[in-house]
Steps between C-alpha positions, in 0.01 A plus 500: 500500500233231457202498733596161649854621579363824653269290718797287614681817615190617692478154664861536605426839655215337693732221624768745605251704703437175682875477577484865611249393762648169612867608491536878491226564754446182702866419561729802445292798624575353842861605463383860461267483793737304726672798674165658600354165612817412685508827694125504568498139613838513681658212308866422474662380170435136581128557564469710185670224301274241660186668360655475152588135577136429588403642162757269341350200686166581343678530162643147547158353569349690209774374264454142618124518463540642150737223402233250608193681368643594161485129401120512505397865501568737209769766564253774404269411791778480752639836381157668534435351847834602639477847357153571638566368849838674525335837419254448786773401743700813424197712572444320828866562598410865546189427697624246760812640663568267797821302483308171494291610198809631322663156539191337354457746216867494399470118495191510280655760267792259445279197451246650264751717314713190424205325333454789261870571443591135441251470217559848341830391350352186342217708354733759350715223356207415273499846336687556173590134455581560135758769583773385748647850544163662568412206731827558699414872516148435627627279780756759605235779488262295713745465790694823457241762416238327706696502825677825429172687441380398845821628662487833308136557598565407867816706518325804352276547804605286806809691621331833449180389672697368799700823510188718496280298736752311710573131549144437616387554138625157389151337504374772269783418257386138490142613437617702193692195377198276549267735314745529212519123480119477480509761227753311293340159546228508235751550216703206627193283524406600147849391379464159666155444346628584152783251502435158344442220758846407624642168394703492821203368692552128463427198720783281390806466718760750397872416524755777491866432436578639846861384517586661165335822618681500837733799434201714399313395813794580726556836330134592542511394866794735554302774330217446744732506798692811394283744314225534759744641759560813291127566431405429861758718666588772244274760661607396846866543396428851354309605812795386717724715283270801564382545140184709460167386356555675168837317457350165599206547257735598217728197554199263496365667190835452328491139603150455367569676170809287444294191566246620243759552229700184587308281246648696212851465645470119540288424190804410280640283777179304538467465125855368454553261787310186605736400783590641842695808368209752536431410863877510580544848350185625682625373835835669455325833439275457804803419717681808390193720561452346844858555615547860385316658803764345728766718334322826561161637602542804276183587308662457156649167604155371597366618166759294321426204730125511436553542125728192469276294727184612324627428150536129589294392804167427337662333203587184702142367471517587134824305464356177643178546301708548185705192584184296563336613174807417290582162662170334597173412317216748550294266714771509766555879509272592786605193704873585450455867585301405815785268615754779439269728707485249785880479520529875473232553767666262750834683454352843543351414836848485643646818348323783686511337842866398474588845373302653785696294755827607346380860507416475868829332594703771325242771561533569128273346232776565242669174611178321402517654157861381466400143590232512230754604240721201572205262464403657171853462361498133600174455311652666195792260497273188533233609243779566246548123485142445383494345146210494252274199533404441141682465170 
């Protein structure tokens, strides 16, 4: 392996550690901590969903700001800024435990995390340009292994720590997550510094063929609306079914491991297709994984559910990044991905709160999971109509 190629792989590892922080830690560790926070704070399902919705509002603002700033500021700088500030916010989440501060910090985690996450895909798209298959793999690894690693690490200690020290230990869990983020950050910052100056930072007006991309936009919106319900309420569902901490930790670890290996499952799909087929297939898998817990709360059934869900869920950002790279000029990559992220972010604000209301009405969050599955299937049907833009 040539030195330059080896360096590109190390840069990719640095970028995926950034996704570990902004996605695996900042957004999805909340699902693991939700039961303890909910009991300790006395929240119902709607209130718990609302805190996730506040995080999503921050994510919307961060995605919109990125879409504006990426025209004049290099993606590397935005990635580094979002990463550093997100790490600090996660640490503060364990230090300031009042409900008002939690609202503020969840909002900031969404806003700042979105700035880093939105630019990470565009940066990874510039690696291995001469090798389309390797480029497709690098994009999939960024989102899959990056987010999955965060879930595996969080799942390896949070349920056990809560079990040993009680629900009041949830702030200590956030402190561990924050310190881990600070530990990972230097490698990610090194990766950003060692990338060539991004050509996506342009001042000219950029015009996307939005109408032609409409099925992909709708499909990604359905992804945002549906997937977040499972990750927000999975632990709450398992606690309501009286599963122990060891079982909960194991199921989350299975989920995270499947997310980590998902790039290698979807690599040939990304390499072969330049239309909406990858996103459609991914949404079908997520829908199946989300609906399985409704059939049974048996431990082995939840293992199957988390495996199917995990093998697909973090590949949706990879699918739209792959679609963007294959259908648009490089100067528009970051702008396009930011627009996708805005649409996704707006959709995901609705999901947890609506699912929480449904869970409260039926006194069973399983009905919220079922609703999410229907939305995901709808997105799969629409995105399947997406045609390639070039050629």
